[in-house]
C-alpha positions in Angstrom: 116.8 -150.2 -113.3 116.7 -146.4 -111.5 116.9 -143.5 -113.8 119.1 -140.5 -113.5 118.1 -136.9 -113.9 120.4 -134.1 -114.2 118.9 -130.3 -113.9 120.1 -126.5 -114.0 118.9 -123.2 -115.1 120.6 -120.2 -117.0 118.9 -116.7 -118.7 117.6 -117.1 -122.4 116.6 -119.8 -124.5 119.3 -119.9 -127.0 122.2 -119.9 -124.0 119.7 -123.1 -122.8 119.6 -125.0 -126.4 123.5 -124.7 -126.7 123.5 -126.2 -123.3 121.5 -129.1 -124.5 123.4 -129.7 -127.4 126.2 -130.2 -125.7 124.6 -132.1 -123.0 123.7 -134.6 -125.8 127.6 -135.1 -126.1 128.0 -135.9 -122.3 129.6 -139.2 -121.7 127.6 -141.8 -120.6 125.0 -140.4 -123.5 121.4 -139.3 -121.9 118.6 -141.1 -123.4 117.0 -137.5 -123.5 117.6 -133.5 -122.9 115.1 -131.2 -122.8 114.5 -127.1 -122.1 112.0 -125.3 -120.9 111.5 -122.1 -119.8 110.7 -121.3 -116.2 107.0 -119.5 -116.4 107.4 -116.8 -113.5 108.9 -113.9 -116.3 112.5 -114.4 -114.6 113.5 -115.4 -117.9 115.2 -118.4 -116.7 115.1 -121.6 -119.0 115.5 -125.3 -117.5 117.4 -127.4 -118.9 117.3 -131.4 -118.0 118.4 -134.8 -119.2 117.6 -138.8 -118.2 120.6 -141.0 -117.5 120.1 -144.8 -117.3 123.5 -144.8 -115.9 124.6 -141.9 -113.2 125.7 -139.2 -115.4 129.7 -138.0 -115.5 129.4 -135.1 -113.0 132.8 -133.7 -113.7 131.3 -133.5 -116.9 128.5 -131.6 -115.7 130.0 -128.9 -113.9 132.6 -128.5 -116.6 129.3 -127.8 -119.0 127.5 -125.8 -116.5 130.8 -123.4 -116.1 130.9 -123.2 -120.0 127.9 -122.0 -120.5 126.9 -120.0 -117.2 124.5 -121.9 -115.9 124.1 -123.2 -112.6 125.7 -126.5 -110.9 123.6 -129.5 -112.3 121.2 -131.0 -109.7 121.7 -135.2 -110.1 118.4 -137.1 -108.7 117.8 -140.7 -108.8 114.1 -141.3 -109.9 112.3 -144.7 -108.6 111.7 -147.3 -110.5 108.0 -146.2 -111.4 105.2 -146.9 -113.9 104.7 -143.2 -114.7 101.8 -143.4 -117.2 100.1 -145.7 -114.1 100.8 -143.5 -111.8 99.5 -140.6 -113.9 96.0 -142.6 -114.6 95.8 -143.0 -111.2 96.2 -139.5 -110.1 95.0 -137.7 -113.2 90.9 -137.2 -112.3 88.5 -135.9 -114.8 88.3 -132.3 -114.8 85.0 -130.0 -115.3 85.2 -127.3 -117.0 81.6 -125.9 -117.8 80.1 -128.1 -120.1 83.3 -129.7 -121.2 84.3 -132.6 -119.7 88.0 -133.6 -119.8 88.8 -137.5 -119.2 91.4 -140.1 -119.8 90.2 -143.6 -121.2 90.7 -145.3 -118.0 88.2 -142.7 -116.9 85.7 -143.6 -119.8 82.8 -144.9 -117.4 82.8 -141.9 -115.5 81.3 -139.8 -118.0 78.2 -137.8 -117.5 75.4 -137.8 -120.0 74.8 -134.1 -120.2 78.7 -133.0 -121.7 80.7 -132.4 -124.2 83.5 -135.5 -123.5 86.7 -134.3 -124.6 89.3 -137.7 -124.2 92.8 -136.7 -123.7 95.5 -139.7 -122.7 97.2 -139.7 -119.5 100.8 -140.2 -121.2 100.0 -136.8 -123.2 98.8 -135.0 -120.1 100.2 -131.3 -121.2 96.6 -129.8 -121.6 94.3 -132.2 -119.7 92.4 -129.0 -117.7 94.1 -129.4 -114.7 96.5 -126.1 -115.4 94.6 -123.0 -114.7 95.6 -121.7 -118.0 93.4 -124.4 -120.2 90.6 -124.6 -117.3 90.6 -121.0 -117.8 90.4 -121.0 -121.6 87.5 -124.1 -121.7 86.1 -121.5 -119.4 86.0 -118.5 -121.6 84.6 -120.9 -124.6 82.1 -122.4 -122.7 81.0 -118.6 -121.6 81.0 -117.4 -125.3 78.7 -120.1 -125.8 76.6 -119.5 -123.0 76.2 -115.8 -124.5 75.5 -117.5 -128.1 79.0 -116.6 -130.0 79.1 -118.8 -132.8 82.3 -118.7 -135.3 82.9 -119.5 -138.8 86.4 -119.6 -138.4 88.7 -120.6 -135.1 92.4 -120.8 -134.6 93.9 -122.6 -131.5 97.5 -121.0 -130.9 100.3 -123.2 -129.3 97.4 -126.2 -129.6 99.4 -128.6 -127.3 97.0 -130.9 -127.2 94.4 -129.8 -128.7 92.0 -129.5 -126.1 90.7 -125.7 -126.8 90.2 -126.7 -130.7 89.0 -129.6 -130.0 86.0 -128.0 -127.3 85.8 -125.5 -130.0 84.7 -128.1 -132.7 82.7 -129.9 -130.0 80.1 -126.4 -130.1 80.6 -124.7 -133.6 80.1 -126.1 -137.0 82.6 -123.8 -138.6 85.9 -124.6 -139.1 88.7 -125.5 -136.4 92.8 -124.9 -137.1 94.9 -125.8 -134.1 99.1 -125.3 -134.6 101.6 -125.6 -132.6 105.6 -124.8 -133.1 106.6 -128.1 -131.7 106.7 -131.0 -134.0 105.7 -133.7 -131.1 103.3 -131.5 -129.8 101.2 -131.9 -133.4 101.4 -135.5 -133.1 100.0 -135.4 -130.5 97.4 -133.2 -131.3 96.5 -135.5 -134.3 96.5 -138.5 -131.9 93.9 -136.5 -129.3 91.5 -135.0 -132.5 91.6 -139.0 -134.3 90.9 -140.9 -130.3 87.7 -138.0 -129.9 86.8 -138.5 -134.1 87.4 -135.1 -134.8 89.5 -135.7 -137.8 86.9 -134.3 -140.0 86.7 -130.9 -138.0 90.4 -130.2 -136.6 93.0 -129.5 -138.7 96.3 -129.6 -136.8 99.4 -128.0 -138.2 103.1 -127.5 -137.4 103.8 -123.5 -137.2 105.3 -120.4 -135.5 102.6 -118.8 -134.5 100.4 -117.6 -137.3 102.8 -118.2 -139.6 101.9 -120.7 -142.2 99.8 -120.4 -145.5 96.8 -122.4 -144.2 96.5 -119.8 -141.4 97.0 -117.1 -143.6 94.3 -118.1 -146.1 91.7 -118.9 -143.2 92.0 -115.6 -142.0 90.6 -113.4 -141.0 88.9 -115.6 -137.6 85.8 -115.2 -135.6 87.8 -117.0 -132.3 91.7 -117.4 -131.8 92.9 -119.0 -128.5 96.4 -118.7 -127.5 97.3 -120.5 -124.7 101.5 -119.9 -124.5 103.4 -117.4 -122.5 103.6 -113.7 -121.5 106.3 -112.7 -124.6 104.7 -114.9 -127.1 101.6 -113.3 -127.0 102.8 -109.8 -126.3 104.9 -110.6 -129.6 102.2 -111.6 -131.7 99.7 -109.1 -130.7 99.8 -106.8 -133.7 99.3 -110.2 -135.4 96.6 -112.0 -133.9 94.7 -108.5 -134.0 95.2 -108.0 -137.8 94.2 -111.9 -138.4 90.6 -111.2 -136.4 87.3 -109.9 -137.9 86.1 -106.7 -136.3 84.1 -108.0 -133.4 86.3 -111.2 -133.3 87.3 -112.4 -129.9 90.5 -113.8 -128.8 91.6 -115.7 -125.0 94.8 -115.2 -124.1 96.6 -117.5 -121.2 99.5 -118.9 -119.7 100.1 -115.6 -118.3 100.9 -114.9 -114.2 98.6 -113.0 -112.7 101.1 -110.1 -111.9 101.3 -110.2 -116.2 98.1 -109.8 -117.2 97.6 -106.3 -117.1 100.6 -105.6 -119.3 99.5 -108.6 -121.7 96.1 -107.1 -121.7 97.5 -103.3 -122.1 99.8 -104.6 -125.1 96.3 -106.1 -127.0 94.1 -103.0 -126.1 96.6 -100.4 -127.9 96.5 -102.9 -130.9 92.6 -102.1 -131.1 91.0 -104.9 -128.3 88.7 -104.8 -125.4 88.8 -106.7 -122.8 85.1 -108.5 -122.4 85.9 -110.9 -119.8 88.7 -111.9 -117.3 89.6 -114.9 -114.8 91.8 -115.6 -111.8 92.2 -119.6 -111.3 95.3 -119.9 -108.8 98.1 -118.0 -110.4 96.7 -117.7 -114.0 94.5 -115.4 -115.7 92.5 -115.9 -118.8 91.3 -113.0 -120.6 88.8 -112.5 -123.3 89.2 -109.6 -125.7 87.2 -108.1 -128.5 88.7 -106.5 -131.5 86.9 -103.1 -131.7 85.1 -102.5 -135.0 86.7 -100.2 -137.8 84.6 -96.9 -138.6 83.4 -97.2 -142.1 84.8 -94.6 -144.3 
């Protein structure tokens, strides 16, 4: 049976969510609706719906006009086993000592690595994206330098791959949080699949706003692989939740956005210790400046 998609873009999260709400009421009803921020600094959001039957194009046109969105583009998807396709095309990733793989590639795991199992159906945050790869390399570089944190937080954890990487290397407490309930469920599944359920605690939280995160602070390491806007908004709180001399790894930032994000964190009291560009994405490690004793 064919599946149809209807996609459009418009400015702002609130407008995108309002359009998505109305799209869910369209007849025939979509089987799923989602919103995604386009990571190019434009402020645009994509709104999309999946339909088992051809959607009402007149209704789509009306919704687009009502919400100030571009006209919907409707496409028919081929009848494809997407999980099987991802498994065929999603090859293992090596990032320093880490080897990120799906269960279908379990026979390829080298002996001298830190293996991280991420199922193919949970493909976001597998290490193939430049932001995740950059963060894994940054964590590996810290371990090479002899850094050993007692408390680690992975903010916007997605699959929890960064939290699990930290748990593989260091004995301290590791917390993984995400604003999205589904992402937290994915994180929990991956943590259990890797036998790290006693090492990584997964939480649903907006940024660092959670009693468990508040009680565990200050942290020696915070990883935040999210987007430019939230990273800038979180800069004062992230810095406040770090120990003096603590480190923060930032990613989810386009190369042309990196200087602005770094400037905000520098003004909050952090110094850059490592910076790497992978494709169009920049990952930066910063160290919180020690306060002078009184």
